[in-house]
N, C-alpha and C positions, 0 to 999 in steps of 0.2 A: 334403406341403409342396411348393409350387412352387419350382423353382430360378430365382432372380432372373437369373442370367447367361443361362440358356436363354431367359427371357422377352425379354431384350435381343436375342438372336439372332433370335427370332420377329419382334420389332419391326423389325429391319433387313430381314428378308425382305419384310414387309408394306409398308414404306415404299419399298423399292427395286423391288418388283413381281416379283422372281424370286430363286430360290436362288443362281443364278450371280452376279447383281449384288450380293447380300448378301455372298457369299463374298469377292468382290473388295473390297468396302468394309471387311469385318472382317479381311481378311488370312488367311482360312481357305480350305480346299478346299471345293468344292461338296458333296463327300461328308460332310465334317465338319459342315457346316451342316445338311444333311438329317438326320444322326444326332442333332444337338442338338434339332431340331424334333420328331423322332420320339419322343425321350425325354420332351420336354415334353408331347406329346400323351398319352403313357402316364401321366404324372403327373396331367394334367387329366382323363383318362378320356373325352375327346371329340376328334373331329378339329378341327384348328385352321386348316388350309389346304385349299383345293380348287383343282384345275386350272382355269385360265381363259386360253384362247388358248394362247400360248406361255409364259405365266407362271403365277403363282398369285395367289389372292386369299384373304383371311381368311374363315373361317366366322364365325358370330355369336360363338362362344366365342373364336376367334382375334382378332376385333376387340376384344372385351372385354379380353383379356389384353394386347393391344397398347396400349390406352389406359392400363392400369395400369402397364405397363412404362415408358411415357413419364413418368408421374407419379413413379415410383421413380427414374428417371434424373435428373429435375429435382431431387428431394429429395437424392439423392446428390451432385449438383453443388453444391447449396446448402450441404450439410454440409461438403464439401471446402473451399468458400470460407470458411465460418465458422471452420473449424479453422485455415486459413491465417491469417486475421485475428487469431485468438486467439494463435496461435504467434508472430506478428509483433508482438504488443502493441497492435494496433489496436482490439481489443474486449476485454471481460471485466470483472471486478470485483476490486477490491483492498480488503481490510480493514486499517485502520491503527489501532493503539493509540497513544495519546499521553497526556501528563500536562497538567494544566490550564494551567500558566503558559506553555507554548509554543504553546498553541492559537491565540491571536490574533496572536502576534508571529512565529512561525516556520511553523507548519503552514498557516495560512490563505493566506499569499502563495505558499507552495509548491504548494498544491492549485490555486490560481488559475492558476499557470504550467503545471502538469501538465495541467489540464483544457483549456487552450487548445491544447496540442499533441497531446492524446489525448482528443478529445471522445467517443470510443466506449467509453472505459473508465470505469466507475462506481467511485467511491471512497467507502468507508463508514468514517468516523472514529468510534472508540470510546474513551471516557475510561478511563484505566488509572493505576496507580501508577507513579511514575518509576523503580522498580527491578524492575518486573514483566517477566520474560523467559519467562513460561509460554506465550505466544503464543495458545493456544486456537485460535480460528478466524482469527487475524490472519495477514496476509502480511508485515507489517512492524510493528515496535513501536519507539517512540522512548523511550530510557531514559537515565538518568544513571548513569554508571559511573566509578569511579576508574581512572585510566590504567593502574595496575599490577594491577587486578583480573584474575584468570584468566578467559579466555573459555570459557564452557561448550561442551562438544563439540557439533558440528553446527550452531553458530551463527556467523554472520559479522557483525562489528561495523564499521560505517563511521563514523568520527568526523565530526561535523557542526560543532561549535564548542565553545570554552571560554567559559563564561558567567561573567564576573567579578561578584562581589558588590559592592554599593555601601552606604555608610553612609547611613542615613536619619535625619535629625535634625529636631526641632521648629524652626520658623523663627527663634525667638529664642535658640537654643542658643549657648553660649559659643564653640563651634567652627564655627559656621555660616559664618563669614567665610573659613575656610580652604578652598582648592581640593582639597587632598589631606590626609588625616588619618591619623596613625599609629594603628594599632589599639590599641596599649598605652595611648594617652591616653583610651580609653573604659573602662578597667578598673574604675573606681569608679562607672560609670553604672548606673542601672537599665536593664534590657533588655526589649524586646518581642520575643518569639519569632515568627518568620514561617513556620516550617517544622515539619511533623510529624516524628517520629523516622524516620530513613532517610537515603538518600544525599544529600539536599539540605540536611539539618541538619548532617551530619558535617563538611563543609568549614568551617562556622562554628565548631563546637566545637574542631576541630583548629587553626584559625588563632588563636583566642583562647588556646588552650593554648600555641601557639608564641610568643605575645606575653606569656606569663607569667601568665595569669589565666583564671578560669572565669566566663562571663557569668552575671549574677544576673538571671534571668528573673522579672519581676514580673507579666507578662501574656503570654499565648500566643494566637496565632491561626494557623490553617492556610491562610489566604488573604491575599494581599498587600494587597488593598484595606483589609481590616480592620486589618491590622498598621500600615499607614500612618495610619489613623484614630487608632489608639492612640498612635502617635508624635506626631501633630498635637495630641492632647489633653494631651500632656506626661507620659504614663506612662513613657516611656523612649526609648532609641534602638534601632535595629534594623539588621540586615544583610539586604538583599534582592537577589537576582540581577538583573542588568540586564534580562533578558527579562521579569521580573516587574514592571518599572517603566514599562510602556507608558502606563499611565494614572496620573498623579501627583496626589496629594492637594495642594490649594493650601496646606495648613498645614505642609508639610515642605520641607526642602531635601535634595538628594541630592549626596553627595560621594564621590570616589574614596578607597579605603583602601589602605594599604601596610604593609609590615613586620609580617606578611605580607599579601598580597592573595589572599583565598580565591576559588576558582573551582569551578564544577561543570562536568564534561565531559559533553556530550550526544552520544549515538550513535544511529544508525539500525541496528537489529538485524533480520537476516533469517535464515531457515534456509539453510544452505549448499546444500541441494538445490534451492532456488528462486531463488538469487541471480542466475542467468543469465537469468531471464525478462525479455524486453525492457521490458514495461510497468513492472515492479518497478524495473529499472535506471533508467528514465526518472524515476520518482518519487523515487528516491534522489538523482538529479542535480538535480531541482527543489528538494529539501530542502537540498542542499549550496549551491545558488545563493542560496536564501533566507537561509541561515545566514551567507553571506559579505557 
């Protein structure tokens, strides 16, 4: 195996024309340069330099190795630059897990902002459950957590926003004229479920319980567009988080709810070992800005 560092010493001798000049350029003694070239000749099994006037010139083998040494030096320089860009967050790839309702309203504007400031970093968004902290191949995952839920070891949570639920009513509902509706006033209504079991349904159940009733779900949907359609058709009322109401059905009205006002808290989760990565920090900042 040829020694790469000795090949660079040979290249210095060939490009400078003498051992003495190469030694001055490399900061070595002339003796050390000669020893390095002699060791490389032993590895190569053929002479690499020959006397020429007061200096030296490469043999055919020496010329060949000098060309390859230049290629290696260029590749090492490119690798060093690429590593510096990756370390500084100018290049690379980030995989982001997110849940459906925050895709168009939170993630999309955040990715637009991030891509404008970090055009060399590719982002790969993947759909996930709102409580999935398994990460897999993800660098960041957007999740819904209760504020008092314990943080799993090795994970850092950055709060993005508290997403308040809104009451969704058919346009002709008896409470449609009210700007703010007490949750208890909906106790006897038929209800349309808008959430699957999990962290986004729990605030609804807990809030209704605090208001003194359990919602009577007569229809269930796991997407907000369908839930609004059910409400518009008169099947019942619903609670839908604000980020899920970016596109509103023309047959519904949306009102604030109080006493209590249920919310879901959305976080950006990262591994503690990766949280200091510049590109990842910039993506979290973009998410925070979009959330505000």
